[in-house]
LOLO-450797 format. One line per 5 residues: number of its first residue (from 1); for each residue z negated, x, y of C-alpha. Coordinates in nm, 3 decimals. Layout:
REM residues N
NUM) Z X Y; ...
***
This chain:
REM residues 431
1) 1.138 2.586 -1.505; 1.342 2.616 -1.188; 1.064 2.625 -0.929; 0.711 2.755 -0.891; 0.434 2.518 -0.992
6) 0.144 2.515 -0.750; -0.206 2.414 -0.866; -0.428 2.237 -0.615; -0.790 2.341 -0.661; -1.048 2.070 -0.600
11) -1.380 1.961 -0.743; -1.248 1.612 -0.815; -0.891 1.664 -0.935; -0.668 1.951 -1.036; -0.301 1.852 -1.018
16) -0.001 2.083 -1.015; 0.282 2.026 -0.768; 0.632 2.127 -0.875; 0.952 2.095 -0.670; 1.299 2.073 -0.823
21) 1.604 2.217 -0.643; 1.739 1.863 -0.595; 1.425 1.776 -0.398; 1.232 1.575 -0.657; 0.858 1.639 -0.635
26) 0.664 1.635 -0.961; 0.284 1.611 -0.960; 0.122 1.658 -1.299; -0.231 1.670 -1.429; -0.386 1.674 -1.773
31) -0.698 1.464 -1.818; -0.877 1.384 -2.149; -0.769 1.021 -2.174; -0.535 0.929 -2.458; -0.259 0.786 -2.239
36) 0.008 0.901 -1.994; 0.091 0.725 -1.668; 0.424 0.809 -1.505; 0.438 0.674 -1.150; 0.754 0.708 -0.941
41) 0.683 0.669 -0.570; 0.927 0.636 -0.280; 0.839 0.617 0.088; 1.082 0.326 0.103; 0.957 -0.025 0.175
46) 1.038 -0.319 0.394; 0.997 -0.120 0.717; 1.330 0.060 0.658; 1.520 -0.269 0.643; 1.707 -0.431 0.928
51) 1.641 -0.798 0.998; 1.962 -0.906 0.827; 1.853 -0.756 0.493; 1.478 -0.820 0.519; 1.351 -0.845 0.161
56) 1.611 -0.608 0.013; 1.359 -0.343 -0.097; 1.160 -0.599 -0.296; 1.472 -0.765 -0.438; 1.594 -0.420 -0.549
61) 1.262 -0.366 -0.728; 1.356 -0.663 -0.947; 1.713 -0.543 -1.005; 1.608 -0.191 -1.105; 1.532 -0.331 -1.452
66) 1.866 -0.510 -1.504; 2.043 -0.231 -1.687; 2.221 0.102 -1.635; 2.524 0.271 -1.792; 2.296 0.375 -2.079
71) 2.073 0.066 -2.103; 2.159 -0.301 -2.137; 1.973 -0.552 -1.922; 1.627 -0.601 -2.075; 1.660 -0.298 -2.302
76) 1.424 -0.083 -2.095; 1.140 -0.332 -2.118; 1.209 -0.396 -2.488; 1.193 -0.026 -2.575; 0.878 0.021 -2.368
81) 0.705 -0.279 -2.525; 0.812 -0.170 -2.875; 0.595 0.139 -2.829; 0.299 -0.067 -2.707; 0.350 0.072 -2.357
86) 0.346 -0.115 -2.027; 0.568 -0.108 -1.718; 0.565 -0.269 -1.376; 0.648 -0.207 -1.013; 0.537 -0.300 -0.661
91) 0.690 -0.306 -0.314; 0.499 -0.283 0.012; 0.582 -0.227 0.375; 0.572 0.152 0.342; 0.654 0.224 -0.022
96) 0.792 0.113 -0.356; 0.664 0.247 -0.686; 0.753 0.204 -1.052; 0.538 0.303 -1.346; 0.494 0.315 -1.720
101) 0.175 0.374 -1.916; 0.236 0.506 -2.264; 0.077 0.695 -2.550; 0.116 1.074 -2.518; 0.339 1.094 -2.827
106) 0.586 0.847 -2.672; 0.608 1.005 -2.329; 0.908 1.230 -2.400; 1.108 0.929 -2.524; 1.014 0.680 -2.251
111) 1.010 0.899 -1.938; 1.391 0.943 -1.942; 1.431 0.565 -1.950; 1.207 0.525 -1.645; 1.407 0.781 -1.444
116) 1.735 0.625 -1.559; 1.652 0.274 -1.437; 1.522 0.413 -1.107; 1.822 0.632 -1.025; 2.108 0.446 -1.196
121) 2.069 0.067 -1.176; 2.395 -0.114 -1.244; 2.311 -0.415 -1.020; 2.565 -0.643 -1.191; 2.685 -0.947 -0.999
126) 2.575 -1.208 -1.254; 2.224 -1.064 -1.291; 2.199 -1.038 -0.911; 2.267 -1.409 -0.870; 2.019 -1.503 -1.143
131) 1.745 -1.279 -1.006; 1.801 -1.410 -0.654; 1.662 -1.743 -0.776; 1.354 -1.569 -0.915; 1.293 -1.389 -0.585
136) 1.336 -1.708 -0.383; 1.085 -1.887 -0.606; 0.842 -1.599 -0.547; 0.891 -1.647 -0.172; 0.821 -2.021 -0.203
141) 0.500 -1.951 -0.397; 0.397 -1.700 -0.133; 0.458 -1.950 0.145; 0.244 -2.201 -0.046; -0.046 -1.953 -0.063
146) -0.297 -2.005 0.223; -0.415 -1.642 0.208; -0.057 -1.515 0.237; 0.005 -1.747 0.531; -0.312 -1.625 0.699
151) -0.206 -1.264 0.654; 0.135 -1.338 0.808; -0.032 -1.489 1.114; -0.244 -1.173 1.138; 0.062 -0.947 1.110
156) 0.248 -1.146 1.374; -0.042 -1.092 1.614; -0.094 -0.725 1.531; 0.267 -0.607 1.546; 0.493 -0.705 1.831
161) 0.760 -0.438 1.778; 0.685 -0.255 1.452; 0.857 -0.408 1.146; 0.519 -0.455 0.975; 0.534 -0.807 1.119
166) 0.808 -0.905 0.872; 0.728 -1.037 0.523; 0.788 -0.786 0.244; 0.957 -1.055 0.036; 1.186 -1.154 0.322
171) 1.279 -1.508 0.426; 1.477 -1.732 0.191; 1.760 -1.771 0.442; 1.818 -1.393 0.433; 1.788 -1.357 0.054
176) 2.042 -1.640 0.012; 2.304 -1.438 0.202; 2.260 -1.097 0.039; 2.548 -0.952 -0.162; 2.533 -0.721 -0.466
181) 2.731 -0.451 -0.286; 2.478 -0.450 -0.003; 2.208 -0.373 -0.260; 2.416 -0.101 -0.424; 2.465 0.060 -0.084
186) 2.093 0.024 -0.007; 2.004 0.195 -0.335; 2.257 0.476 -0.294; 2.144 0.536 0.061; 1.771 0.549 -0.004
191) 1.707 0.634 -0.371; 1.772 1.009 -0.372; 1.564 1.257 -0.576; 1.427 1.424 -0.263; 1.268 1.090 -0.172
196) 1.099 1.046 -0.510; 0.751 1.165 -0.602; 0.708 1.157 -0.981; 0.343 1.167 -1.086; 0.250 1.218 -1.451
201) -0.119 1.207 -1.544; -0.265 1.200 -1.893; -0.344 1.391 -2.209; -0.055 1.637 -2.242; -0.035 1.994 -2.111
206) 0.083 2.011 -1.752; 0.381 2.228 -1.848; 0.495 1.964 -2.096; 0.456 1.682 -1.845; 0.660 1.870 -1.585
211) 0.930 1.975 -1.832; 0.976 1.618 -1.955; 1.008 1.472 -1.605; 1.242 1.751 -1.494; 1.466 1.706 -1.797
216) 1.467 1.328 -1.745; 1.564 1.359 -1.379; 1.848 1.605 -1.443; 1.985 1.385 -1.720; 1.975 1.078 -1.495
221) 2.146 1.256 -1.206; 2.443 1.338 -1.432; 2.536 0.970 -1.416; 2.547 0.977 -1.034; 2.817 1.240 -1.012
226) 3.120 1.119 -0.823; 2.948 0.819 -0.663; 3.015 0.755 -0.291; 2.789 0.967 -0.074; 2.566 0.738 0.127
231) 2.244 0.854 0.285; 2.044 0.628 0.514; 1.818 0.785 0.773; 1.478 0.655 0.873; 1.440 0.530 1.226
236) 1.164 0.680 1.434; 0.880 0.431 1.462; 0.620 0.455 1.736; 0.287 0.280 1.762; 0.179 -0.043 1.921
241) -0.038 -0.008 2.228; -0.396 -0.126 2.206; -0.453 -0.479 2.331; -0.503 -0.482 2.708; -0.691 -0.812 2.706
246) -0.802 -1.083 2.467; -0.495 -1.242 2.307; -0.531 -1.568 2.117; -0.319 -1.758 1.867; -0.411 -2.088 1.705
251) -0.255 -2.258 1.404; -0.308 -2.575 1.204; -0.294 -2.557 0.824; -0.346 -2.895 0.658; -0.404 -2.732 0.316
256) -0.727 -2.562 0.429; -1.069 -2.709 0.361; -1.235 -2.497 0.629; -1.123 -2.289 0.925; -1.045 -1.919 0.920
261) -1.091 -1.688 1.215; -0.966 -1.329 1.244; -1.046 -1.078 1.517; -0.829 -0.768 1.516; -0.776 -0.437 1.690
266) -0.481 -0.197 1.667; -0.597 0.135 1.529; -0.436 0.455 1.391; -0.246 0.460 1.062; -0.260 0.705 0.774
271) -0.047 0.963 0.959; -0.367 1.027 1.160; -0.623 1.041 0.878; -0.896 1.209 1.083; -0.902 0.900 1.304
276) -0.940 0.656 1.014; -1.254 0.785 0.841; -1.502 0.655 1.096; -1.321 0.321 1.106; -1.351 0.293 0.726
281) -1.722 0.353 0.763; -1.761 0.101 1.045; -1.598 -0.167 0.830; -1.851 -0.097 0.555; -2.147 -0.084 0.795
286) -2.046 -0.426 0.922; -1.974 -0.610 0.598; -2.033 -0.419 0.273; -2.293 -0.605 0.071; -2.546 -0.876 0.146
291) -2.759 -0.649 0.364; -2.469 -0.553 0.594; -2.484 -0.647 0.960; -2.229 -0.927 0.981; -2.339 -1.088 0.656
296) -2.707 -1.082 0.750; -2.656 -1.200 1.108; -2.377 -1.454 1.088; -2.413 -1.589 0.735; -2.774 -1.547 0.628
301) -2.960 -1.591 0.957; -2.746 -1.794 1.198; -2.547 -1.968 0.921; -2.233 -1.969 1.135; -1.997 -1.870 0.854
306) -1.954 -1.928 0.483; -1.806 -1.584 0.432; -1.726 -1.284 0.650; -1.577 -0.939 0.599; -1.440 -0.639 0.788
311) -1.159 -0.412 0.677; -0.969 -0.114 0.811; -0.612 -0.182 0.698; -0.421 0.146 0.710; -0.041 0.146 0.712
316) 0.168 0.457 0.759; 0.241 0.420 1.130; -0.035 0.185 1.246; -0.354 0.026 1.130; -0.541 -0.299 1.184
321) -0.917 -0.323 1.204; -0.988 -0.683 1.117; -1.298 -0.899 1.096; -1.230 -1.231 0.925; -1.452 -1.530 0.859
326) -1.436 -1.862 0.678; -1.626 -2.122 0.876; -1.646 -2.472 1.016; -1.416 -2.530 1.312; -1.714 -2.619 1.533
331) -1.854 -2.266 1.488; -1.547 -2.067 1.595; -1.654 -1.992 1.953; -2.011 -1.903 1.854; -1.885 -1.680 1.572
336) -1.651 -1.488 1.799; -1.936 -1.426 2.041; -2.168 -1.315 1.761; -1.907 -1.068 1.634; -1.864 -0.930 1.984
341) -2.240 -0.876 2.000; -2.234 -0.679 1.675; -1.941 -0.465 1.794; -2.118 -0.411 2.126; -2.422 -0.296 1.933
346) -2.204 -0.027 1.769; -2.102 0.083 2.120; -2.456 0.114 2.253; -2.681 0.198 1.957; -2.642 0.481 1.711
351) -2.629 0.374 1.348; -2.956 0.492 1.188; -2.901 0.802 0.976; -3.055 0.633 0.671; -2.803 0.347 0.694
356) -2.517 0.592 0.746; -2.617 0.799 0.443; -2.646 0.493 0.220; -2.307 0.351 0.315; -2.136 0.693 0.305
361) -2.261 0.737 -0.052; -2.132 0.391 -0.147; -1.789 0.453 0.006; -1.751 0.802 -0.139; -1.864 0.698 -0.488
366) -1.639 0.392 -0.482; -1.346 0.620 -0.402; -1.431 0.856 -0.689; -1.507 0.585 -0.947; -1.180 0.405 -0.871
371) -0.969 0.713 -0.941; -1.075 0.814 -1.291; -0.805 0.653 -1.509; -0.453 0.799 -1.548; -0.293 0.509 -1.360
376) -0.545 0.517 -1.075; -0.516 0.895 -1.044; -0.135 0.878 -1.045; -0.143 0.605 -0.780; -0.374 0.816 -0.565
381) -0.144 1.120 -0.579; 0.174 0.919 -0.538; 0.048 0.724 -0.240; -0.075 1.024 -0.044; 0.219 1.251 -0.120
386) 0.488 0.987 -0.066; 0.344 0.864 0.263; 0.184 1.180 0.401; 0.358 1.465 0.220; 0.021 1.614 0.132
391) -0.262 1.567 -0.118; -0.529 1.738 0.090; -0.642 1.416 0.266; -0.704 1.256 -0.074; -0.919 1.545 -0.192
396) -1.112 1.575 0.134; -1.178 1.202 0.175; -1.528 1.192 0.025; -1.638 1.507 0.213; -1.497 1.365 0.536
401) -1.688 1.041 0.487; -2.014 1.220 0.409; -1.977 1.451 0.710; -1.962 1.168 0.964; -2.246 1.146 1.213
406) -2.388 0.846 1.399; -2.219 0.985 1.711; -1.881 0.986 1.530; -1.915 0.618 1.449; -2.022 0.531 1.801
411) -1.727 0.724 1.946; -1.482 0.545 1.716; -1.624 0.203 1.805; -1.605 0.279 2.177; -1.252 0.419 2.147
416) -1.089 0.155 1.929; -1.303 -0.161 1.910; -1.314 -0.300 2.260; -1.518 -0.613 2.316; -1.294 -0.705 2.610
421) -0.950 -0.652 2.454; -0.858 -0.766 2.103; -0.657 -1.029 1.922; -0.789 -1.348 1.768; -0.615 -1.573 1.520
426) -0.772 -1.907 1.433; -0.639 -2.136 1.162; -0.790 -2.480 1.150; -0.758 -2.754 0.889; -0.588 -3.067 1.006
431) -0.836 -3.300 1.175
***
């Protein structure tokens, strides 16, 4: 080993963090499940793109699997599937991650392949042109999806200046113009070991997990010797100001059978985790389960909506607190007023301690239960470390939720959820 491995003591998880001299971070944990998940996370998503290459990060995710100097196109997937393992990847605004899930006895053979495709993609011209068609078809399907269209309307309202308002997939007119060399430069500029968090979780000793990933990384970096030195730098991103008044946007979508209404507030992102806990709780107080406030009031009693939910959507630099409803167009005005009344109630009445305790237990247990498999655990570690550079917020989440008081929730509602300044997006079916 070339660096000191640091265990992180916690009642829920016990990973070890190990840093290589080239900057790669390895997080490893042994758990008694007969599988290994290797998750490679980068804090590189669509927000680092300029407008003229919007969609490049996602397109690159596709091209990562099209061969390296050591592997022919399709060989990586074939060798993974031959072992009964699985591989996939995902791109978001803030991150991209690649993973394999394999049997412990196959980990030493497959981990080097995963690092090779990540760090050394060939990006051949012919494969680039073929995959471009696949990506454009994915964009068309996304544009045909009413939920995706609704989300884009929401993002356009929430973000005036931050690049979160751009689609992760990019527009077709941009993808059509991209060149293979632009992607090679994008990869060489962003995909450096010091921007990679490699998380290995499963039933092998931690020392073996770390040694395998380290050996795989060093082997892969041998193939990058002599390449042109390109290193892109992240631009400093600020935050959007809170809405100063009620802002409205209306759209017509002839594919809808009923209207959709979204009310939204700009709130902190995950770089300010202490500010997000109470907002997570408020979203659950409002809409988690049939006995929650919005469901009982607007759906069960007043019958204004067919469905309603609240969510605290946390991106790295900004968040959106959103209340969305499916409803008849005639009920839009009454529904907005009813939601304002429920938010105003959070301003002026303390949430009863019994309700707070019940919901806090639900939220905390949901967090724990959803992080018990190797893949879920690896995703948890990769997400927090790639975006926040720290695992402590992941380990302290349940305690933070349980420690909230009724006054904390009231303060958060008063601070962030104004009843006089917010955004509304309404999408109506064609009349």
